[in-house]
C-alpha positions as CSV (number, residue, x, y, z in Angstrom):
1,M,0.1,0.3,0.7
2,R,1.3,3.6,-0.8
3,H,1.6,6.3,1.7
4,L,0.4,10.4,1.2
5,P,3.5,11.8,1.3
6,R,3.8,14.1,4.7
7,R,3.1,17.2,2.9
8,L,-0.1,16.1,2.3
9,T,-1.2,14.7,5.4
10,P,-2.4,17.9,6.5
11,I,-4.6,18.1,3.7
12,A,-6.2,15.1,3.5
13,L,-6.7,15.2,7.0
14,A,-7.8,18.1,6.6
15,S,-10.8,17.4,3.1
16,L,-11.8,14.3,5.1
17,L,-12.9,16.2,7.5
18,A,-14.5,18.7,5.6
19,L,-17.1,16.5,4.1
20,S,-18.0,13.9,7.1
21,A,-18.6,17.7,8.8
22,C,-21.0,19.0,5.6
23,A,-22.9,15.1,5.0
24,S,-26.5,14.9,6.4
25,P,-27.2,12.0,8.8
26,T,-30.2,10.9,5.7
27,P,-29.2,7.9,4.5
28,D,-29.6,9.0,0.7
29,A,-27.9,12.2,1.0
30,E,-25.3,12.4,-1.0
31,F,-28.8,11.1,-3.9
32,D,-30.7,13.9,-2.9
33,D,-31.6,17.6,-4.8
34,P,-30.1,19.5,-1.9
35,G,-33.7,22.1,-3.3
36,S,-36.6,19.9,-3.4
37,S,-37.4,17.0,-1.5
38,A,-39.7,13.9,-1.7
39,S,-42.5,15.9,-0.4
40,D,-41.9,18.2,-3.1
41,T,-42.2,15.2,-6.5
42,T,-44.7,13.5,-4.2
43,A,-46.9,16.1,-4.8
44,T,-45.9,17.2,-8.4
45,Q,-47.1,13.6,-8.7
46,H,-50.8,13.6,-7.2
47,A,-51.5,16.8,-8.7
48,D,-50.6,15.9,-12.5
49,D,-52.8,12.8,-11.1
50,A,-55.7,15.3,-10.1
51,A,-55.0,17.2,-13.7
52,G,-55.1,14.0,-16.0
53,A,-58.7,13.4,-13.3
54,D,-59.5,16.3,-14.5
55,E,-59.7,15.7,-18.4
56,Q,-61.1,11.4,-17.4
57,A,-64.8,14.0,-16.1
58,D,-64.2,16.5,-18.8
59,G,-64.9,13.2,-21.4
60,T,-61.7,13.5,-22.9
61,E,-60.0,10.4,-21.8
62,E,-57.2,9.5,-22.6
63,T,-56.0,6.2,-25.0
64,A,-53.9,3.0,-24.4
65,D,-52.8,3.4,-27.4
66,A,-51.8,7.2,-27.9
67,P,-48.5,7.9,-27.1
68,A,-47.8,9.9,-23.9
69,A,-46.5,14.1,-24.4
70,K,-43.7,14.1,-23.7
71,D,-42.7,16.4,-20.6
72,P,-38.7,16.9,-20.4
73,S,-38.6,18.1,-16.6
74,A,-39.7,13.5,-15.5
75,Y,-36.6,12.9,-14.2
76,T,-35.5,13.2,-10.7
77,V,-32.3,15.2,-10.5
78,R,-29.8,12.8,-7.0
79,Y,-26.6,15.0,-7.1
80,A,-26.1,18.3,-8.1
81,D,-23.3,21.1,-7.7
82,S,-21.1,23.2,-10.6
83,D,-18.9,20.1,-11.8
84,K,-22.1,17.3,-12.7
85,T,-24.9,16.2,-11.8
86,V,-27.1,13.3,-11.6
87,I,-29.7,12.2,-12.8
88,T,-32.4,9.1,-12.9
89,L,-34.9,7.8,-14.2
90,D,-37.4,5.3,-12.9
91,R,-39.0,3.3,-16.4
92,A,-42.8,5.9,-15.6
93,Q,-40.0,8.7,-16.1
94,V,-38.5,7.1,-19.4
95,E,-42.4,7.0,-20.6
96,Q,-42.6,10.5,-19.4
97,L,-39.7,12.1,-20.9
98,T,-39.6,10.6,-23.9
99,G,-43.2,9.9,-24.1
100,T,-43.2,6.2,-25.1
101,D,-44.1,3.1,-23.9
102,L,-41.9,0.9,-23.0
103,A,-44.2,-2.0,-22.9
104,A,-44.3,-1.8,-26.8
105,G,-40.3,-1.6,-26.6
106,T,-37.5,-0.3,-26.3
107,D,-36.4,1.2,-29.8
108,E,-38.8,4.1,-29.5
109,A,-37.4,5.1,-26.3
110,E,-34.2,4.8,-26.8
111,A,-34.2,6.6,-30.7
112,A,-36.0,9.2,-28.1
113,L,-32.8,9.6,-25.6
114,A,-31.2,10.8,-28.8
115,E,-32.7,14.1,-29.5
116,P,-31.7,16.8,-28.6
117,G,-35.4,17.9,-28.3
118,T,-36.0,15.2,-25.7
119,W,-32.6,17.0,-23.0
120,S,-34.2,20.6,-23.1
121,G,-35.4,19.6,-19.5
122,A,-34.5,23.4,-16.8
123,D,-31.0,21.0,-15.7
124,T,-30.3,19.3,-18.7
125,K,-30.5,21.9,-21.5
126,E,-27.5,23.3,-21.1
127,H,-25.5,20.2,-22.6
128,A,-28.4,19.1,-24.0
129,D,-25.5,17.8,-27.2
130,V,-22.6,16.5,-24.4
131,I,-25.7,14.2,-23.0
132,V,-27.2,13.3,-26.6
133,D,-23.9,12.4,-27.7
134,A,-23.6,10.0,-24.8
135,A,-27.2,8.4,-25.8
136,T,-26.0,7.9,-29.7
137,R,-22.7,6.4,-28.3
138,E,-23.6,3.8,-25.6
139,S,-26.9,2.8,-27.2
140,D,-26.2,-0.7,-25.7
141,R,-25.7,0.1,-22.1
142,I,-29.3,2.4,-22.7
143,D,-30.4,-0.5,-24.2
144,R,-29.9,-2.9,-21.4
145,V,-31.5,-1.0,-19.6
146,L,-34.6,0.3,-20.9
147,T,-35.7,-4.0,-20.9
148,Q,-34.4,-4.7,-17.6
149,Q,-37.0,-1.8,-17.0
150,A,-39.7,-3.2,-19.5
151,D,-38.6,-6.3,-18.7
152,G,-40.7,-5.8,-14.9
153,R,-36.8,-5.4,-12.8
154,D,-36.3,-2.1,-9.9
155,V,-33.9,-0.4,-12.1
156,E,-33.7,2.8,-12.6
157,L,-31.9,4.1,-15.9
158,R,-28.9,6.9,-15.2
159,L,-27.2,10.0,-16.3
160,F,-24.0,11.0,-15.2
161,V,-23.1,14.8,-16.2
162,K,-19.9,15.5,-15.7
163,H,-19.7,19.4,-16.4
164,H,-16.5,22.2,-15.9
165,Q,-14.4,23.8,-17.1
166,H,-11.9,21.3,-17.8
167,A,-14.4,19.0,-19.5
168,H,-17.8,18.2,-20.7
169,V,-19.1,14.7,-20.4
170,A,-22.0,12.8,-19.4
171,H,-22.7,8.8,-19.3
172,F,-25.5,6.6,-18.8
173,G,-25.6,3.9,-16.8
174,E,-27.6,1.5,-14.1
175,D,-29.0,2.4,-11.1
176,D,-30.2,-0.5,-9.5
177,D,-29.9,0.6,-5.2
178,D,-32.0,1.5,-2.9
């Protein structure tokens, strides 16, 4: 095992203490969006459900065959700072974001994830070109996760976007831990 040079030890110790002081006592604090809470997400989902119920009461029922309207903000920001953003999408969010139904197949959703218009949400539009490049480059990985979601597995599609002065990159992956 390699050790730190003595001159770097105080810096490393101070960094560790600073990181531990910033930690929140909640188990998922490192993944939660600092500006939102679970109740905000739940309230938004309930408001969306109520709006859908109002439409159905007016006689404009949704049909199962009609594609859903795209919602560019249908994702969960797990972490965001000046250097990186981590976003996750469960099956319902993927379907809302892409306007597709995964039960009918994953090809349309995969293609929609590679379109710049899909990433027009507040947290993603600045990095849409990098995200589209990653979606094109990592289509096999996206297809695997979407197929697992279509099969009913409880996995989320994870999007990691690194954005700082030296690099702008994005990567897709699987997030299956609760």
